C-alpha positions as CSV (number, residue, x, y, z in Angstrom):
1,M,6.1,48.2,62.4
2,F,7.3,48.4,66.0
3,W,9.1,45.1,65.8
4,A,10.9,46.2,62.6
5,G,12.0,49.5,64.0
6,S,13.1,48.2,67.4
7,F,14.8,45.1,65.9
8,V,16.8,47.2,63.5
9,I,18.2,49.1,66.4
10,Y,18.9,45.9,68.3
11,E,20.7,44.3,65.3
12,L,22.7,47.5,64.8
13,S,23.9,47.4,68.4
14,R,25.1,43.8,67.8
15,Y,26.7,44.3,64.4
16,R,30.4,43.7,64.1
17,P,32.2,45.0,60.9
18,D,35.0,42.5,61.4
19,I,32.7,39.5,60.8
20,P,30.8,39.0,57.5
21,L,27.3,40.3,57.7
22,G,25.8,36.9,56.7
23,E,27.5,35.1,59.5
24,Q,26.1,37.3,62.4
25,S,22.6,35.7,62.6
26,L,20.9,39.0,61.5
27,I,17.8,39.3,59.5
28,L,16.9,43.0,59.0
29,L,20.3,44.5,58.4
30,P,20.9,42.2,55.4
31,N,17.6,43.3,53.9
32,L,18.6,46.9,54.3
33,A,22.0,46.3,52.9
34,R,20.7,44.7,49.7
35,L,18.7,47.9,49.1
36,G,21.9,49.8,49.4
37,I,21.0,51.5,52.8
38,G,24.0,52.2,54.9
39,L,26.5,50.7,52.4
40,E,29.7,52.0,51.0
41,D,31.8,50.6,48.2
42,G,32.7,46.9,48.6
43,G,29.4,46.0,50.2
44,I,30.5,47.2,53.7
45,L,27.8,48.3,56.1
46,S,29.6,51.4,57.5
47,N,27.0,54.2,57.6
48,P,24.5,53.8,60.4
49,Q,22.7,57.1,59.9
50,P,20.2,56.0,57.1
51,I,19.7,52.7,59.0
52,I,18.7,54.6,62.2
53,A,16.4,56.9,60.0
54,V,14.6,53.8,58.7
55,A,14.2,52.4,62.3
56,A,12.9,55.8,63.5
57,F,10.4,55.9,60.6
58,H,9.0,52.5,61.5
59,L,8.8,53.3,65.2
60,I,6.9,56.6,64.6
61,S,4.6,54.8,62.1
62,A,3.9,52.2,64.7
63,A,2.8,54.9,67.2
64,V,0.5,56.4,64.5
65,L,-1.0,53.1,63.6
66,A,-1.5,52.2,67.3
67,A,-3.2,55.6,67.9
68,G,-5.5,54.9,64.9
69,G,-6.3,51.5,66.2
70,M,-7.2,52.9,69.6
71,W,-9.4,55.6,68.0
72,H,-11.3,53.1,65.9
73,L,-11.7,50.8,69.0
74,F,-13.0,53.4,71.4
75,R,-14.2,56.4,69.5
76,S,-15.6,55.4,66.1
77,S,-18.9,53.8,65.4
78,S,-19.0,50.0,65.8
79,D,-21.5,49.7,63.0
80,L,-20.4,51.6,59.9
81,S,-23.8,51.3,58.3
82,S,-25.0,53.9,60.8
83,A,-21.9,56.0,60.9
84,A,-22.0,59.7,60.0
85,G,-20.1,61.2,57.1
86,A,-17.8,59.4,54.6
87,A,-17.2,56.5,57.0
88,K,-20.6,55.1,56.1
89,R,-19.4,54.1,52.6
90,F,-16.9,51.7,54.1
91,H,-19.6,49.5,55.5
92,F,-19.8,46.1,53.9
93,D,-21.3,42.7,54.2
94,W,-19.2,39.5,53.9
95,S,-21.8,38.0,51.6
96,D,-21.8,41.0,49.2
97,P,-19.5,40.0,46.3
98,K,-19.7,43.6,44.8
99,Q,-18.4,45.3,47.9
100,L,-15.8,42.6,48.5
101,G,-14.6,43.2,44.9
102,L,-14.3,46.9,45.7
103,I,-12.2,46.2,48.7
104,L,-10.0,43.6,46.9
105,G,-9.5,46.0,44.0
106,H,-8.2,48.8,46.3
107,H,-5.8,46.4,48.0
108,L,-4.5,45.2,44.6
109,I,-3.9,48.8,43.5
110,F,-1.9,49.6,46.6
111,L,0.2,46.5,46.1
112,G,0.8,47.6,42.6
113,L,1.9,51.0,43.7
114,A,4.3,49.4,46.2
115,A,5.9,47.3,43.4
116,T,6.1,50.5,41.3
117,S,7.8,52.3,44.2
118,F,10.4,49.6,44.4
119,V,11.0,49.9,40.6
120,E,11.4,53.7,40.8
121,Y,13.8,53.2,43.8
122,A,16.0,50.8,41.8
123,K,16.0,53.1,38.8
124,H,16.8,56.4,40.6
125,V,18.5,55.4,43.9
126,G,19.9,52.0,43.1
127,I,20.2,48.6,44.8
128,Y,23.2,46.4,45.6
129,D,24.7,44.4,42.7
130,S,26.7,41.4,44.0
131,A,28.6,41.1,40.8
132,L,30.1,44.6,41.2
133,Q,29.9,44.6,45.0
134,A,28.4,48.1,44.8
135,V,25.1,49.9,44.7
136,R,24.0,50.8,41.2
137,T,20.9,52.1,39.4
138,V,18.9,49.4,37.5
139,Q,16.9,50.0,34.4
140,P,14.2,47.4,34.1
141,D,14.1,45.0,31.1
142,V,10.4,44.4,30.5
143,N,10.7,41.4,28.1
144,L,7.5,39.4,28.5
145,A,9.1,36.3,26.9
146,T,12.0,36.4,29.3
147,I,9.7,37.0,32.3
148,W,7.4,34.1,31.2
149,S,10.4,31.8,30.8
150,Y,11.3,32.2,34.5
151,Q,8.1,30.6,35.7
152,T,9.8,27.2,36.2
153,S,13.3,28.5,36.7
154,F,13.0,31.6,38.9
155,L,15.7,30.4,41.2
156,S,18.3,30.8,38.5
157,I,17.6,34.5,37.9
158,S,21.0,36.3,37.9
159,S,20.1,39.7,36.2
160,L,18.9,42.7,38.3
161,E,17.4,44.1,35.1
162,D,15.2,41.0,34.7
163,I,14.2,41.2,38.4
164,I,13.2,44.8,38.2
165,G,11.4,44.1,34.9
166,G,9.5,41.4,36.6
167,H,8.3,43.9,39.2
168,V,7.1,46.2,36.4
169,F,5.1,43.4,35.0
170,I,3.7,42.5,38.4
171,A,2.8,46.1,39.1
172,I,0.9,46.4,35.9
173,L,-1.0,43.1,36.6
174,L,-1.9,44.2,40.1
175,M,-3.2,47.6,39.2
176,A,-5.1,46.3,36.2
177,G,-6.6,43.6,38.4
178,G,-7.5,46.2,41.0
179,V,-9.3,48.4,38.5
180,W,-11.1,45.3,37.1
181,H,-12.4,44.2,40.6
182,I,-13.5,47.7,41.4
183,L,-15.5,48.1,38.2
184,V,-16.7,44.5,37.4
185,P,-18.8,42.5,40.0
186,A,-18.0,38.8,40.5
187,F,-19.3,36.6,37.6
188,P,-22.3,34.4,38.3
189,L,-20.0,31.3,38.0
190,A,-17.7,32.7,40.7
191,R,-20.7,33.3,43.0
192,K,-21.6,29.6,42.6
193,V,-18.1,28.1,42.9
194,L,-16.7,30.4,45.7
195,V,-18.0,30.8,49.2
196,F,-18.5,34.4,50.2
197,S,-18.2,34.7,54.0
198,A,-15.8,36.1,56.6
199,E,-14.4,32.6,57.2
200,S,-13.9,31.9,53.5
201,I,-12.2,35.2,52.8
202,L,-9.8,34.6,55.6
203,S,-9.0,31.1,54.3
204,Y,-8.3,32.5,50.8
205,S,-6.1,35.2,52.2
206,I,-3.9,33.0,54.5
207,G,-3.7,30.4,51.7
208,A,-2.2,33.0,49.5
209,V,0.2,34.1,52.3
210,A,1.2,30.4,52.7
211,L,2.0,30.1,48.9
212,M,4.1,33.3,49.0
213,G,6.0,32.0,52.1
214,F,6.9,28.7,50.5
215,V,8.1,30.5,47.3
216,T,10.1,33.0,49.4
217,S,11.8,30.3,51.4
218,L,13.0,28.6,48.3
219,W,14.1,31.9,46.7
220,C,16.0,32.9,49.8
221,A,17.6,29.5,50.3
222,F,19.1,29.2,46.7
223,N,19.2,32.5,44.9
224,T,22.3,34.5,45.5
225,T,21.5,37.5,43.3
226,V,18.4,38.8,45.2
227,Y,20.0,37.5,48.4
228,P,23.7,38.2,48.0
229,V,26.2,35.9,49.7
230,E,28.0,38.9,51.3
231,F,24.8,39.7,53.3
232,Y,23.2,36.3,53.8
233,G,25.9,33.7,53.5
234,P,26.2,30.9,50.9
235,A,23.3,29.1,49.4
236,L,21.7,26.4,51.6
237,M,21.1,22.7,51.5
238,M,17.7,21.1,52.0
239,K,17.6,18.3,54.5
240,F,15.0,16.1,56.1
241,S,14.5,14.9,59.6
242,L,11.0,15.0,61.1
243,A,10.3,17.7,58.6
244,P,12.2,19.3,55.7
245,F,14.5,22.2,56.6
246,F,17.3,24.3,55.1
247,S,20.8,23.8,56.5
248,D,23.9,25.9,56.1
249,S,26.5,24.7,53.6
250,I,29.5,26.1,55.6
251,E,30.8,25.7,59.1
252,L,30.3,28.9,61.2
253,S,32.5,29.9,64.2
254,G,30.9,33.1,65.4
255,S,27.1,32.2,65.2
256,A,24.8,29.3,65.0
257,H,23.4,29.9,61.6
258,T,23.7,32.3,58.7
259,A,21.1,35.0,58.0
260,R,20.0,33.0,55.0
261,A,19.3,29.9,57.1
262,W,17.3,32.0,59.7
263,L,15.3,33.7,57.0
264,A,14.6,30.7,54.7
265,N,13.5,28.4,57.6
266,A,11.4,31.1,59.2
267,H,9.5,31.6,56.0
268,F,9.1,27.9,55.4
269,F,7.7,27.0,58.8
270,L,5.5,30.1,59.1
271,A,4.1,29.2,55.6
272,F,3.4,25.7,56.8
273,M,1.5,27.1,59.8
274,F,-0.5,29.5,57.5
275,L,-1.3,26.5,55.3
276,Q,-2.8,24.7,58.3
277,G,-4.8,27.8,59.1
278,H,-6.0,28.0,55.5
279,L,-7.3,24.4,55.7
280,W,-8.9,25.0,59.1
281,H,-10.9,28.1,58.0
282,A,-11.7,26.6,54.6
283,L,-13.4,23.6,56.3
284,R,-15.2,25.9,58.7
285,A,-16.4,28.0,55.7
286,L,-17.8,24.8,54.2
287,G,-19.8,24.1,57.4
288,F,-17.6,21.6,59.1
289,D,-17.9,21.8,62.9
290,F,-14.6,20.7,64.6
291,R,-16.5,20.2,67.9
292,S,-18.0,17.1,66.2
293,V,-14.6,15.5,66.3
294,S,-14.3,15.6,70.1
295,K,-17.9,14.5,70.3
296,A,-17.2,11.5,68.1
297,L,-14.1,10.6,70.2
298,Q,-16.2,10.8,73.3
299,T,-18.8,8.5,71.8
300,L,-16.1,6.0,70.9
301,E,-14.6,6.1,74.4
302,S,-18.0,5.5,76.0
303,A,-18.7,2.7,73.5
């Protein structure tokens, strides 16, 4: 939260209205622009007041979160099973599938509410439409056949109505899944197939983050409806050297890379690192001891 708030202020101090937004090596201002924050007709970022308000909200939230973290670190009970009051019910054991399902269910519901909030924002406030170069309200088109058809061609989505409709569908799935996991304990088959431990839960979580990072990198690199050209620059090209990466398709004079190149490559390489973390913790959850590798190498050297 602190990084988001402070970096918005930093990018705003560097922003130049005479250069296209996508060619200024910015990341956060283009994201605010596509939500219609600070925009006027023609897709020009010319109203800094709501942008500063967003930055201030993040900075204040960062202070509140930091204070909460310090309180839990120094003042609250280190063992919630012996805590007084309502805090006691938040105690859990990593090997307890029922309690883990309760926690997972609440997380899914909050994610569903976040998706719902975005839908309501688009319906009543509006988001940027690159075809009109203006902010407009969007009424979701919740056509399940259309949403299903985008599974293998999501990069070609060019309708804001379909995008918001997809968020409606996702919100319903998340909240329904949340209620399910709160009410229904893990099936016996899941208890046999899945490992329930702190290490395994961590591996599942960062594996999911890795998947979302790879999907987002592709989406950002090639889709120009969700990531308008005015704010991110033209669609990218994928190239290979020591590793795959996304490259700008135009020559830039004022900056090294477009906002699209920064964002797509950052997501891709962070996702790659998360994938390595997933494999590391998954192997540890299965009982593999990485210290045995160094011991084996030492044995080979001595032999």
